[in-house]
N, C-alpha and C positions, 0 to 999 in steps of 0.2 A: 115602450109604454110609460116608463117613468118620466121621460121628457114631456109627454102629454100631460101627465099629472102635474109636473112642475109649472107648465104654462097655465094650467087651470088654476093652480094655487096663486100664481102671480095675479091673475085677473080677479080672484075672489078676495085675496088677503093682503095685497100689497099695502093698502091704506092702514091696516092695523099696525103693522110694524112702524109706520110713520108716526102713529099716535103714541106708541110705547114710550119714546123718550120724553115727549111733552108731558104725558101723565106722570112719568117718573119724576120729572123736574118739579112739577106742581106739588106732588105728594111730599117732596122733601122739604117743603116750606115749614119745618118745625123750628125754624130759627128764632131764638128769643130776641128781645129788644128791637123789634121792628118799629115800635112806637116809643121814642125817647127824645129828650131834648138834646139837640145838637147845636153847638155854638155857630153863629153866623160867620161865614167866610172860612171855615175849617175844611180842609180837603183830606180825603182818604183814598189811598191807592192800595188795592188788595190783589194778591195772587193766591189762588186756591187750587188744590188737587183733591180729586175724589175718585174712589173706586167703588163700583156697585156690582154686586153679583146676586143672582137669585132667579126665581121662577117667573116666567112670563105666561100668563093665562089668556088664551084666546077663546072666543065664543065657539059654540059647538059646530058651526058650519065650516070652520077652517080645519083641515086635516093635519094639524100639527100637535104632537103629543110630547110630553116631557121636555118642553122648551126651557132652556136656560139662557139668561142674558148676562153679558159682561160689559161694563162700561167704565172706561178710564176718561177722565175729563180734567182739563185745565181751564180755569176761569179767571180772566183779568177784568177787574172792575175799578171804576172811579166814582167817587161820591163827593158832593159838596154841600155843606150846610148853608141854608138860605133863609131869607126872611120874606114871608108873604102875609100881608095884612097884619103886621105886627106879631105874627106867630112864627115859630120855628118850622122849617121844612127841610127835606133832604132829597136831592136829585141824584140818581144813580144810573149808571149804564154799565152793562156787563157783556163780555164777549167770550163764549166758550169754544174750546177746541176739543173735539170728542173722538174717541176710538170706541166704536160700538160693535159688538158681536152678538150673534144669536145662533144657538145650536139646538137641535132636537130631532124628533122622528117625523118625517114626512111620508105619510102612507106606510108607516112601519119601517122605513129605511132611514139611516142617518143622513142628515142634511145640515148645512151650516152656511153662514154668511158673515161678512165683516165689512165695515165702512168707516173711513176716517175723514175728518174735515172740520171746518168751522160750523158751529151750530147757529141757530137764530140769535142775533143780539137782542138784548132786552133793556128797556129804559123804564125807570120807575120814579114816580114823584110821590112822596109821603108828606102830609101836612098835618100839624097838630092844631086842633081847634080850641082846646081847653087844657090848662095846666102846664103849658110849655111856652112861655113868652120868648120871643127872639132875644138872644143874649150874646153879647160879644165875648170872646175868649177870656179877656181880662176880668170879666164879671161873672164868669161861669162857676167859679169855685164857691160862690155864695148861694147858688141855686140848690134847693132841696125839693126833690120830687115827691108829690103826693099822688094825685090822680091825673093822668093824661088821657085825653080822648082825641083820636085822629082818624084820618082816612088815607088811602093810598090807591094809586092807579098804576098798574104795570102793563107794558105793551111789549109783546114778543113780535119781532119784525121778520118777515119771511125772506131773509137774505142768506140763510145757511145753505150748505151744499144739499142739493136735491136733484135726483135723477128719476124722472117719472116712471121709467120702465123697470126700476129695481125694487126688490122686495124690501130691503133695508135702506133707510135714509136718515141722515143726520138732521137736515132741515125739514120743515113741515109744509112749506109752500102755502102758508096761510097766516093771517094775522090772528093774534091771541091777546085778549084784554082781560086782566084780572083786577077787579075792583073790590076793596075791602074797607070795612069800618072796624076800628078796634079801640081798646082801652088798656092802660097799664096803671096799676095801683101798687104803691110801695108802702109797706109797714115795717119800720126798723130795717132788718137785714133781708127781708123777703119782698119780692115783687111778683105780683100775679098779673098775667096778661091774657087777653082773649080777643078774638077777631072773627067776624063772619064776612063772607064774600061770595063772589060769583066769577067764574071763568067763562068767557065768551069766545067763540071761534067764527071766523069767516069760512066760506066754502073753499075746498080745494078742487079745482076743475081739471087737474092734470094727473089724476090717479090712473096708472096703467095706460097712459096716453091721453084719453079725453073723457074719462069717467069722473063723476062728481061725488065728492065726499061732503056730507053735512054732519054736524055734530051738535047735539043739544047742549045747553049750558050745564056747567058743573057747579053745584053748591059746595062751599067750603066752610069749615069751622076749625079754629085753632085755639088751643089753650096751653099756656106754659107757666111754670113756677120757677123762680130764680132765687138763689141764695148768694148774697154778696159777702165776700171775704174782705178783710182789711187790705188796703193798698191797691184796690182796683180789680182784683180777680173775682170771678163769679162762676157758678155752675148752674145750669138750668136743664129742666126736663119738660117734655110736653107731648101733646097729641095733635094729630091732624085727621079730620074726617072729610071725605069727598064723596058726593052722591050725584048721580046723573051722568051726562055725557054720552047718551045713547047715539050711535051713528046711523046714518042712512047713506047707502051707496046706490046711485042712480034710481032714487025713489023707493028703494027696498030697505025697510028698517031692519036692524040687526039686534040680536039678543046680547048686547055687550055693555049694558048700563053699569056704571061703577057704583060700588057700595063698599068703600075701602077705608081702613084705619091704619095710621102709621104712628110710631112713637120715636122719640129721639132724646139724646143726652148731649149737652154742649158744655165745654169748659173753656173759659177765656182767661188768658194770663198776660199782663203787661210785662214785656221784657225790660225795656228802658222807656224813658219818656219819648212818646211818639211811635213806639214800636210795640206791636201786639201780636200774639199768636192765638189761634183758636182751633180746638180739636172737637170733632163731632162724630157721632154715630147715630144713624137712623135705621129703623127696622119696621118692615111691614108686619102688621098684626093680622089683618083680614084683607083679602083682595079678591073680589068677585071676578073682575077681569082687569087686565093691564099688568103692571110691573110690581111684583112682590119682592123688592130688593132689600138687602142689607147694604148700607153705604157707610164707608169710613172716609172722612175728609179732614184736611188740615189746611189752614190758611194763615197767611202773614199779611198784616196791614201796617202801612206807614202813614202816620198822620202829620200834616203840616199846615 
């Protein structure tokens, strides 16, 4: 009898597990300094590790209770400062490798699953429209930030590991576009940042074989406050709010709209010239559906 229940769960709930990691990744965008002036021609190579653990909340139609998620991820990224129309811009690409686990009660009995592999790569272009002129590295030391206004577009590409008949998946088998408009304003040792945006999804036509998953757009808001120490180190805290994202499976709408808040704390410290480490913790405050994780992460960046 349990095997019948498991097959039924596969047909009803496989797509939700596919969405969990995407929602988690978007919600973790509490990162400060997304809009700042970057010298033209400067390159950044970063390697980061993150561990996330916490509750995964499904909608009431899926018979999973007390679900706990555990994610270990390594992310390799490359960024380059550019000039577009006389303004500073930053092009970035990131590739994650993920070890994703989920455990809980399926119809009252213990059940678990685990998946490893490369996640969906993501490319991002950020451009500053005001307050951040394109500057060569040799002239950058004379730049003093006041107010920066910019925009960014980030594209998640469906090239990660995806097995359509499995409950858990690393890849999402669909495109995701996140567009944001933001500003950054500095007063003495403090910088305030805020951004609004929307996350858009294409359909996934290979859920449990040939079923179609559709998802409404997710509205995003982010606010952060930074304090700058002497010699280049800084600390920042912020909030991210996400709303929307209701899914439809084969024309049937589900009660899984997001209404979630996260907060985070980041500390950045320059080790030597061109070498930087960053420590971050993020925490879910409210999660109607999706991933309510606490995440600890560390990254190293080499600038050249």
